[in-house]
C-alpha positions as CSV (number, residue, x, y, z in Angstrom):
1,M,14.9,27.6,-17.7
2,K,11.9,27.7,-14.8
3,R,10.3,25.9,-17.7
4,V,12.9,23.1,-17.8
5,W,13.2,22.7,-14.4
6,F,9.2,22.2,-13.9
7,L,9.3,19.7,-16.9
8,V,12.0,17.7,-15.1
9,G,9.9,17.6,-11.9
10,L,7.2,16.3,-13.8
11,L,9.2,13.5,-15.3
12,G,10.5,12.2,-11.6
13,L,7.3,12.6,-10.3
14,A,5.8,10.8,-13.6
15,L,8.9,7.9,-13.0
16,A,8.5,7.8,-9.2
17,H,5.0,6.8,-9.7
18,H,4.5,3.2,-10.7
19,G,1.7,2.1,-12.9
20,W,-1.4,0.1,-11.5
21,S,-0.9,-2.0,-14.9
22,S,2.2,-4.0,-12.8
23,Y,-0.1,-5.6,-10.2
24,D,-2.3,-8.8,-11.5
25,T,-6.2,-8.0,-10.9
26,A,-6.8,-11.5,-11.5
27,R,-5.6,-12.7,-8.2
28,A,-7.1,-10.6,-5.9
29,F,-6.3,-11.8,-2.3
30,S,-6.5,-10.7,1.1
31,A,-3.5,-10.9,4.1
32,T,-4.2,-10.3,7.6
33,G,-1.3,-9.6,9.8
34,T,0.7,-7.1,12.1
35,I,2.4,-4.1,10.9
36,T,6.0,-3.6,11.2
37,E,6.8,-0.4,9.2
38,V,4.4,2.5,7.8
39,R,5.3,5.3,5.8
40,F,2.4,8.0,5.4
41,E,4.1,10.1,2.4
42,F,4.0,11.0,-1.3
43,P,3.0,9.6,-3.8
44,H,1.6,6.6,-1.6
45,V,0.9,5.3,1.9
46,T,3.3,2.1,2.2
47,L,3.3,-0.6,5.0
48,W,5.2,-4.1,5.7
49,L,2.5,-6.4,7.0
50,E,4.1,-9.2,8.8
51,V,1.7,-12.3,7.8
52,P,2.0,-15.3,10.5
53,A,2.1,-18.9,9.0
54,T,-1.0,-21.1,8.7
55,P,-0.9,-24.8,7.8
56,T,-1.2,-24.4,4.4
57,T,1.0,-20.9,4.1
58,P,4.3,-20.3,5.4
59,K,4.7,-16.9,7.3
60,R,5.0,-13.9,4.9
61,R,5.8,-10.4,4.8
62,W,4.4,-7.5,2.6
63,Y,5.1,-4.5,1.2
64,V,1.9,-2.6,0.8
65,V,0.9,0.1,-1.2
66,L,-2.0,2.3,-0.3
67,A,-3.4,5.2,-1.4
68,P,-1.8,8.4,-1.4
69,P,-1.6,10.5,2.1
70,S,-4.6,13.1,1.2
71,R,-7.2,9.8,0.1
72,M,-6.0,8.2,3.3
73,E,-7.1,11.3,4.9
74,A,-10.2,11.8,3.2
75,R,-11.2,8.3,3.9
76,G,-10.8,8.5,7.8
77,L,-7.0,7.0,8.0
78,P,-4.9,10.4,8.9
79,S,-1.4,9.8,9.7
80,G,-0.8,8.4,12.7
81,S,-3.8,5.9,12.5
82,L,-1.7,3.0,11.2
83,R,1.0,2.1,13.8
84,V,3.4,-0.5,14.1
85,G,2.0,-3.4,15.9
86,A,-1.3,-2.7,15.3
87,Q,-3.3,-5.6,13.1
88,V,-4.9,-4.7,9.8
89,T,-6.3,-6.6,7.1
90,V,-5.5,-5.5,3.4
91,M,-7.4,-6.9,0.2
92,G,-5.8,-6.2,-2.9
93,Y,-3.4,-7.8,-5.8
94,P,0.1,-9.1,-6.1
95,H,2.9,-7.3,-8.0
96,R,3.3,-9.1,-11.6
97,S,7.4,-9.1,-10.8
98,E,8.2,-8.0,-7.3
99,P,6.8,-11.2,-5.0
100,E,6.9,-9.0,-1.9
101,E,4.2,-6.1,-3.0
102,M,0.6,-5.8,-3.0
103,R,-1.6,-2.9,-4.1
104,A,-4.1,-2.9,-1.8
105,E,-8.1,-1.8,-2.4
106,R,-9.2,-1.6,0.9
107,I,-8.2,-1.6,4.4
108,V,-9.8,-3.3,7.7
109,V,-8.3,-1.0,10.8
110,E,-10.0,-1.6,14.0
111,G,-13.2,-3.3,12.4
112,R,-13.3,-0.4,10.2
113,T,-13.2,-1.5,6.3
114,I,-11.8,1.6,4.2
115,E,-11.9,1.8,0.5
116,L,-8.9,3.2,-1.1
117,R,-9.7,3.3,-4.9
């Protein structure tokens, strides 16, 4: 019975973790804005980024998928280093079917560029 529950748990983790093929790597872009929400939890750190309007683009809100918490910490961004109200720049790829979502490859926080992959 323990084996069954173990396999069910693994299946749940696999389903919860989306594949990177869902992101369009041919459309790399960067966005600079203000963090309005951040979650530092498994399987990936996520944040909402409010990007102000420019003369050529409207105001936008991005749901940004970052690296797993352990990788964030190893790269020098521990829990608490990303705060609501902070200005950051993220570089990455848009989701193919979720227009508000992007996967970040790197993030600039307080002048430091952190590679996430």
